N, C-alpha and C positions, 0 to 999 in steps of 0.2 A: 411384306409381300410374300416372303417364304411361307409364313403361316397361312396366308390366304391360298397359296398354291396347294399346300398340304390339305387344307380343308376342301378345296375344290376337287382335288383328286379323290379324297375319301368319299365325297358326296356323289361323284359321277364316275364310278368305276367302269360302267358300260361304255361311256364315251372313250375312256382311255383304251379299253380293249378294241373298240372299233378303230381308233387311230393306229393302234399297233397292227391290226389286220391290214389297214390301208398301207402302212409302211411296209409290211411284209409283202403285199401284192406288188407294190411299186418296186421293191427290191428284187422280187422274183421276175418282174418283167424287164429289168435292166440287164443288158448283156455286157458284162465287164470284159475287158481285153485280158489276154493271157499275161501272166506275170504281175498283174495289178490286182487280181481277184483276192480280196481278203487280206491284203497286205498294207496298202497305203492309207486308206480311209480309217480302218480300225486302229492302226498304230497312232495316227494323228489324234483321233478321238481319245485314245488311251492316255497319250501324253498330256492332253489338256485336262482330262479328269484327274490324272495323278497330281498335276500341279495344283489343281483346285483342292484336292484332298490334303496335300501337304500344307498349303496356305491355311486351310481351315484348322488343321491340327496346331499350327503355329499360333494362330489367333486364340484358339482354345487355351493353350498353355499361357499365353500372355494374360488372358483374363483370369485364369486361375492364380497367376502370380499377383495380379492386382487385387484379387479377393483376399489373398494372404496378407498383402500390405494393409488393406482396409481393416482386417481383423486385428492386426498388430496396432494400428492407429487407435482402434476402439479401446484396446487394453491399455495403451499408453495414456490416452486421454483420461480414462477413469482413474488410473494410478496418480496422474498429476493432480487431478481434482481432489483426491483424498489427501495428498501430501500438502496441498495449499490450505486445505481446511485445518490441518494439524498445525501449520506454521504460518500464522498471519504476519504481515509485514507492518512496520511502523510508519505511519503517515504523519508528516509535520506540515501544518498550515500556519500562515501568518495573517493576522487581522490587524489592519491599521486603525488606530483610534486617535482622536484629538484630545480627549480627556480620559484619564484613568480614574477608577474608583480610588480615592485616597487611601493608601495603605496605612497600617498601624506600625509604629516603631516602638517597641518596648525596650527601654533601657533598664539595666540593673546596676545603678551607680554605686551602691554600697554607701561608703562615707563621702563620696563625691557630691558636689552641689552643682545644680544647673544655674549658670550665670546668665545666659542669654540664648534666645532662639528666635530666628527671623526667617521669613520667606524672601528670597531674591529671585530675579529673572535674568535671562540671557547670560547665565554664568558669571554675572558681575557681583563680586563680593567686595564691598568697600573695606578699607583698612579698619582694624579695630581701634577705637578711640581710647578706651581704658581696658586693655587686656588684663584679665585677672580680677576685674571688678564687676559687681552685679550690673546687668544692663537690662534692656527691654526683652520681655518674653511675649512675643507676638504669635506664638504657635498655640494651637489648641492642645492642652495637655490634661491628663488625668493620672492620679496616683492610686495604686491599688496594692493591697497585701493579700497573699494567698499562700497556701501550703505547697511545698515542693511535690510535683506529681510523681516523682520517683521514690521519695522517702516517706512522704505523708507525715513528716515530723517537723522539718525545718520550715520556718516562715520566710517567704521571699517578698521583697519590696520591689515594685516595678513602676517606672515612670513611662506612661504611654503617650506618644506624641503623634499628631496627625502628619502624615507624609505629604509629598508634593502630588499635584493632580494635573496641572496644565503642561502637557508635553510639548505643545507647539511653541510656547513662550519659554521653554526650557526652565521651568520653575524648579527651584531647589530649596532645601531646608538646611540652614547653617546653625549648628549648636555649639555652645562653649560650656565646658564643665571645669570645675576647680576642685582639686583634692589637696587639703592642707597637709596631711601626713599619711603615711602608709607604713605598714609593718612588713612590707615585702620589698625584694630587690627590684622588682619591676611593677609598673602600675598599668592597668588596663580596665576597660569597662565593657561588659558584655551587652549585646543587643540582639533583638529578635525581630524579624519582619513577618507580618501576617497580612492577608490580602485586603481586608476592609476595616478601616477605623470606625466606620458607621455601624457595622455589625457589633463591634465591641461596645459602642455607646448605647445602642438600643438593646443590648443583651440584658435580660433580667438578672442573670447570675454571672457577673463579670469575673468572679474568682474562678468559677468552673470554665468559663471561656478561655481565660489565660492558661489554665492548666491543660486544656485541650490543645491550645496553640503550642505550648512548650513541648508537649508530647509529639506533635506532628511536624513542627518546623525545626530547622537547624539554627543554631545560634553562632554568632561571630564576635570578634573583639576588635576594638581600636585602642591604640596605645596613647599614653601621655607624652607630651613634648612633640607631637607631630600633628599635621593636618591630614586627616584621612578623607579621601574622596571616594564615595561609594556610588557606582552607577548600577541601577537595578534594571532587571528585565523579568517579565512575568511569563511563567510557563504553566499552562493548563493541561492536565492529563485526563482523558476520558477512559474510565475503566470499562470492563466487559459488562458489568451489571448496570451501566448507564450513569453511574455516579461520576462526579468530577472533582479532582483534587488540584490544588493550586500550590505552586512553590515559586521561590525566587532564585534567580541566578544573578550574581553580582560580580562586577569588576572593581577591584580596589586599588587605588594608587595612594602612596604615602609620601608626603613632603615634610621635610624637617622644618620645625618652627624655631625661628631665631628670636629668643626672648630679649627684647630691647627695653625692658622696664628698668627704671632707675635703680630700684632695689629688688632684684630678683631673689626671692627667698627659696626655701626648700620645698615650696608647694609645687604641684604639678598642674599643668593646663592641658585640657583635652579639646581638640577641635575636630568636628566631623561634619561632612557635607553629604546629603542624600539627594539624588536626582535620578530621573529615568534615562536609561541608555538610548532608547529609540521608541517610536510610537507603535511598535508591533507587538501584539500579544501572540505568543507561540502556543499553538494547540497541538498536542500529541495524542494520537489514538491508534489502536491496532485495527487494521482492515484486512479482510480476506480478499485476495486478488482473484480467486476462482469465482467466475460468474456461472451459475447453473444454467442460465438461458443460453449462453454461448456453447456450453458443453452439450446441451440438448440439441441445438441446431447442428453442431458438428456431427453428433451421433446420427441424427436423422439423415444428413447428407451421406454419411458413410453407409448406413443401412440401405439407402436408396441406390447407391452405387453397387452394393452387393446384390440387391435384387435385380438390377439391370444386367449385371454380369452373369448372374445365374440364368436369367431369361435368355440372354444371348448365347450362353453355352448350350442351353436346351435346344434352341433353334438351330445352332450350328450342328449339333449331333443329328437332329432330324434331317437337315439338309444333306449331310454326309451320307446318311442312310438312303435318302431318296436318290442321290447321285449314283450310289453304289448299285441300287436296284436297276436304274436306267442303263448303267453300263452292262450289267449282267443280261438284261433283256436284249440289248443290241448285240452282245456277243453271241447269244443263243440264235438271234435272227440270222446273223452272218454265217454261223455254223450250219444252220438248217438249209440256207441257200446253197452253200458249198456242197453239202451232202446231196 
């Protein structure tokens, strides 16, 4: 409305002069009483104009302060966006499955011999009938020789066994090894977990496959004279280039084995159980929390507020100038009347 008044006044200056002349004639025809001439009405008008001017100045400073705050918000938003781009956060998601891809378990028994291997369900492992004696091998196994990936000179012998798949039935794999003699004070068997036994079977170069697995995955041990219970969980990590790496986390509990054979010899027995800890596959990836669209929307809102504040400040200044000119005109009219 103020802008329309300004345009109307600028377009019709003759009408404004005519109105001023009419006001001048009306004021000249009015006879003011003594003591009130030029005192009461001008002072009242001056006080209202002064209040309006003070209020306009206060509003102008408030909007200038808001503009400064908006500029600071723009700077802070851009700084936070750049900081989030440099420091992505780690996102962890869990996917529930009913069947796992059967993992591969590579054993390095050395002089030890595999006596039995069976799949059981619901955590039920029946007592051993003939511990220390060869039994049924119901697992899918493969034997392979390959060179050590770290020395390229030593030959390594690995026994690869297919791991459990059915997590709902709590499938587990129970293995028994036997070692007749050892030249060490303690006896242990190394083992290695990798993500897919089927990939190993279908690989045209199994030796190279095992060398890559040994270079990429960690190896663990289980000792003789104990029953070692291994609960596995699978962790997939998505890299920045889009590739995906797989690793295992495991919880191990060890229980002492009481040898109840009639003639326990100097040989060592190894018992190990593998099962899945839970049906959740953990996926880890780095994500950038900064959303460019949110930042663009915030900046648009801030710049719109700046534009509106600048427009209001311009109109406020024009309005103050207009009020000041009207006040000066009225003062000149009263002065001319008195003179």
